[in-house]
C-alpha positions as a printed NumPy array, in Angstrom:
array([[  0.   ,   0.   ,   0.   ],
       [  1.304,   3.483,  -0.878],
       [  1.939,   5.995,   1.834],
       [ -0.292,   9.008,   2.317],
       [  1.011,  12.069,   0.427],
       [  0.8  ,  14.017,   3.721],
       [  2.28 ,  12.494,   6.876],
       [  3.191,  13.778,  10.311],
       [  5.297,  12.948,  13.339],
       [  5.183,  14.474,  16.839],
       [  8.161,  14.52 ,  19.187],
       [  7.615,  15.624,  22.776],
       [ 10.842,  17.524,  23.383],
       [ 10.084,  18.017,  27.088],
       [ 10.416,  14.28 ,  27.732],
       [ 12.589,  13.299,  24.776],
       [ 10.266,  10.792,  23.127],
       [  7.508,  10.491,  20.533],
       [  4.036,  11.774,  21.435],
       [  1.738,   8.753,  21.131],
       [ -2.052,   9.   ,  21.177],
       [ -2.455,  12.53 ,  19.784],
       [ -5.464,  13.106,  17.522],
       [ -4.654,  14.937,  14.284],
       [ -7.119,  16.224,  11.667],
       [ -6.169,  17.063,   8.069],
       [ -8.293,  19.626,   6.227],
       [ -8.246,  21.567,   2.96 ],
       [ -9.392,  25.151,   2.58 ],
       [-12.632,  25.314,   0.64 ],
       [-13.864,  28.858,   0.091],
       [-14.151,  30.514,   3.498],
       [-13.823,  27.324,   5.525],
       [-12.065,  23.976,   5.651],
       [-13.193,  20.494,   4.601],
       [-11.904,  17.44 ,   6.468],
       [ -9.791,  15.094,   4.347],
       [ -8.675,  12.678,   7.035],
       [ -7.822,  12.171,  10.659],
       [ -5.887,   9.801,  12.844],
       [ -4.097,   9.222,  16.119],
       [ -0.32 ,   9.092,  16.447],
       [  1.13 ,   5.626,  16.973],
       [  3.748,   4.563,  19.552],
       [  6.42 ,   6.24 ,  17.39 ],
       [  4.401,   9.499,  17.254],
       [  3.602,   9.021,  13.554],
       [  0.555,   9.035,  11.293],
       [  1.196,   7.706,   7.8  ],
       [ -2.366,   7.145,   6.556],
       [ -4.117,  10.535,   6.69 ],
       [ -5.277,  10.3  ,   3.073],
       [ -5.184,   7.867,   0.17 ],
       [ -2.32 ,   7.937,  -2.282],
       [ -3.204,   9.827,  -5.483],
       [ -5.83 ,  12.087,  -3.855],
       [ -3.682,  15.14 ,  -3.124],
       [ -4.754,  18.412,  -4.752],
       [ -3.189,  21.872,  -4.819],
       [ -4.258,  24.44 ,  -2.248],
       [ -4.088,  25.461,   1.373],
       [ -4.219,  22.631,   3.906],
       [ -4.339,  22.53 ,   7.69 ],
       [ -3.214,  19.924,  10.192],
       [ -4.706,  20.436,  13.648],
       [ -2.894,  18.683,  16.488],
       [ -5.111,  18.13 ,  19.547],
       [ -2.316,  18.171,  22.137],
       [ -4.303,  19.304,  25.201],
       [ -5.6  ,  15.82 ,  26.031],
       [ -2.165,  14.27 ,  25.42 ],
       [ -0.538,  16.661,  27.891],
       [ -3.331,  16.262,  30.463],
       [ -3.097,  12.464,  30.216],
       [  0.581,  12.719,  31.171],
       [ -0.214,  14.954,  34.147],
       [  1.033,  18.157,  32.543],
       [ -0.658,  21.448,  31.818],
       [ -0.011,  23.118,  28.535],
       [ -0.663,  26.474,  26.94 ],
       [ -1.905,  25.238,  23.556],
       [ -4.868,  22.825,  23.628],
       [ -4.802,  22.66 ,  19.817],
       [ -2.065,  23.527,  17.355],
       [ -3.232,  24.36 ,  13.813],
       [ -0.507,  24.272,  11.161],
       [ -1.539,  25.808,   7.838],
       [  0.55 ,  25.114,   4.731],
       [  0.217,  25.301,   0.946],
       [  0.512,  22.41 ,  -1.506],
       [  1.744,  23.319,  -4.974],
       [  3.185,  20.136,  -6.477],
       [  0.816,  17.201,  -6.074],
       [  3.449,  14.651,  -7.108],
       [  5.57 ,  15.325,  -4.001],
       [  5.378,  13.925,  -0.471],
       [  4.716,  16.369,   2.374],
       [  5.896,  15.464,   5.872],
       [  4.888,  17.992,   8.546],
       [  6.565,  17.178,  11.885],
       [  5.711,  18.885,  15.16 ],
       [  8.219,  19.398,  17.967],
       [  6.129,  19.85 ,  21.092],
       [  6.579,  20.972,  24.672],
       [  3.874,  22.177,  27.076],
       [  4.509,  25.875,  26.396],
       [  5.75 ,  25.948,  22.835],
       [  6.108,  24.151,  19.542],
       [  7.976,  24.197,  16.266],
       [  7.164,  22.737,  12.872],
       [  8.866,  22.465,   9.496],
       [  8.607,  20.646,   6.181],
       [ 10.351,  17.352,   6.722],
       [ 11.306,  14.57 ,   4.375]])
């Protein structure tokens, strides 16, 4: 089976390990709002590789929303960001887009990975 054209990975930098069990929703901008394309929960390695079917990627603005509030609460920590929306633009539909999130309770960083 081919990998999703958009994948993600969350590392919890405060504890030095992957963030397992985080819900993530993938959406595409559609006029004034967003339409859901897929969703999933990070595995034991903090990854989601099946957000959408291979061959279904289209150009446009997309958003990954990471629901990190429950993850932090489940580990007995309070955080500042209950949800982290990451908005990015797809131009070339024949490429793979990996959008990692580096997370700690009071901050985050993201980038286009490989």
